[in-house]
N, C-alpha and C positions, 0 to 999 in steps of 0.2 A: 523400351526397345532401343538398343544401341544403334548408332549409325555405322555404316561400313567405314573402315579405316582409309580406304582409297578415296582420292579426290579427283573428279573428272575435270579435264581442262578444255575439252573440245566439244563443240556443238555440231550436230549433223542436221541439215535441213531435210525434212521428210516431204513436205509440201509447203507452199508459201505460208508463212506464219506459224508453222509447226516444227519444233526442233526436238531432237533426241540427244540425250547424253547417257553414258554408261560407265560402270565401274566393275572391276572384279570384286565381288562381295565376299569378304573373308568370313562373314557370319554363316553363309550357306555354301561357300566354296563354288560359286557359280556367278555368272554375269547377272547384274541387275541394271535395269534401265529406267529412266525418268524422262519426262517431257515438259516442254514449255510452249505455251501459246503466246505469240507476240504480235502486237498490233499497235502502230503509232506510238512507239516508245513505252508501251505498257505490256506487262507479262503476267500470265497465270501459270503457276507451276503445278504439275500433276505428280503426286507421289515423289517429292523431291529427294534426291541423293546429294551427297556432298559435291559442291561445285566450286572451282577456283574463283576467288573474289573478282579477278579481272574479267573472267568469262561471265560471271553473274551480272556484272555491271553492264556488259554488252547487251543484255536482254532488255534493259530499261527498268522502269519502276515496276517492281513486283507488287501487283495489286491484290493477289489472292493466292492461296495454296489450297488445292483440292485433293482430298484423300479418297482413294477408292475403297479402303478398308482399314481397320485398325492395325493390320499386319504391315501396312505400308506407311507408318508414321515417319520412319527414316529421319530426315533432317528437318522435318516440318517445324518443330517447336523451336529449334535453334534459329532457323530462318525467321520465325515470327518475332523472336526477341531481337534479332539483329536488324530486321527490316521494318518492324511495326506492321506486319502484314496479317490479314485475317486468315484463319484456317477453317475450312469447311470439311466436315466429317459426316459419314452416314448416320442417320437417326438409328439408335439402337446399337451402335458400335460399342463393343466391350473392350476393356483393358487399354483405354486411351490414357496416355501418360499425363496429359493436361486437358483442360476443358476447351473444346473448340469454340470459336467465335460464332459459328452458325452450324446447323445441321440441315441435311436435305433428305428427301424421300423420292420414291419413284416419280419420274416425269418432272422433277424439279429443274428449273433453269438456273444454271450456275454461271459464275463469272467466266468470261471468255466465250460465251455462247454455247457452253457445254450442256448437253442434255443428259440427265441421269437415268440410267437403265439398271433396274434391279437385276443382279446376276448372281444369285446365291449358289453356294457349292463350296468354295474355299472357306467362307464363313456365311452366316445368314445375312449379315449386314455388309455385303460385298456388291460393288457396282462397276458397271462399264460406263463409258462416256462416249457421246458422239458429238462431233462438230461438223458443220457443213463445209468447212474449209477443204480445198482440194477435191471437191465433189464428193466429200464424205470420208471422214476418218473416224474409226472406232478405237478406243483405248480399252482393252479387255482385262486389265489387271492380272490377276492370278488364275484366270481360266485356262490359259494356254502358255506354252513356252516355245521358243524357236532358237535353241542354243546351237552354237557352232558344232557341226559334225553330227547333230541329232535330227534336225529338221523340225517341222511343226508337230507338236504333240501336246497331250494333256500333262499338266504338272502331276507328279506322283500322288497317288491316292492317299499316301500317309500324311500329306500336307493339306488335304481337303477334309473339311468337316463332313461333307456329303458328296462323294464323287458322282452319284446319279444326278443330283441337282446341277452339278457342274456341267454334265453332258446336256441337260435340258437348257441350261443358260446359253451354251454354245449354239444349240439349235435355234434358240430365240434370236441370236444375232443375224441369222439368215433372213429374218423379216425386215431388217434395216437396209437402208440404201447407203452404201459406202464402197469405197474403192481401196482403202488402205486400212490395214489392221495393225495396231501398235500394241506391243506386249510389254509386260514389266520384267520379263526375263528372256532376252534374245531379240534378234533383228525383226523389224517390221516386215509384214508381207505387203509388197508394193504392187502386185498385180495378181490376177487370177485368184482373188480371195475367196469368192464363193465356191469355186471348184476345190480349192485347198481344204476348206472347211467340210464340204460334202465328202471328199475323199477320206479325210481324217475320221469322220463319224462312221462311215462305212467300214473302214479298217478296224475301228474300235469295236463295232458290233460283231464283226467277223472273228476278232481275236478273243 
């Protein structure tokens, strides 16, 4: 899986210790987003995208790269070669370009204090992550999008292996304690997350 051609240069703080960066992804002709957890000069990258070297250095020592699914390999292997960093991938993930250093399963504890939440639908080996930082942040991978001018919504069914499972995975997120929802395509939802998810599910059922 190729990387986007665009290279991000800016980091946006979402909550203390959680940063977002984004590019216009030429592969899908839409925005793609990635995240970094930073603490005491150490960083964990989630589904990394190309990032300017000077900005990457500002994060500190990258200790791990965590992939939510095989479709988000993005810059992971290049960063592994460059930084000597371990890559964590879901157990059972298919079509990985390289062998990960470690695999994880539901409820695994990952670097950066991330909890792994099995969230099938986009693929079977697809995960969301939760961190307790900022009173709870969830990274939902390809379950949802929040692109400019579109608002919060499901990623098109043509890009989902099982759209019904995607809906069930989103409903499962409501059982978690969190305040911020971070997406792989579009802006994070910074307030009113539970209402936004319930409204989306109701609208989806009615539609």
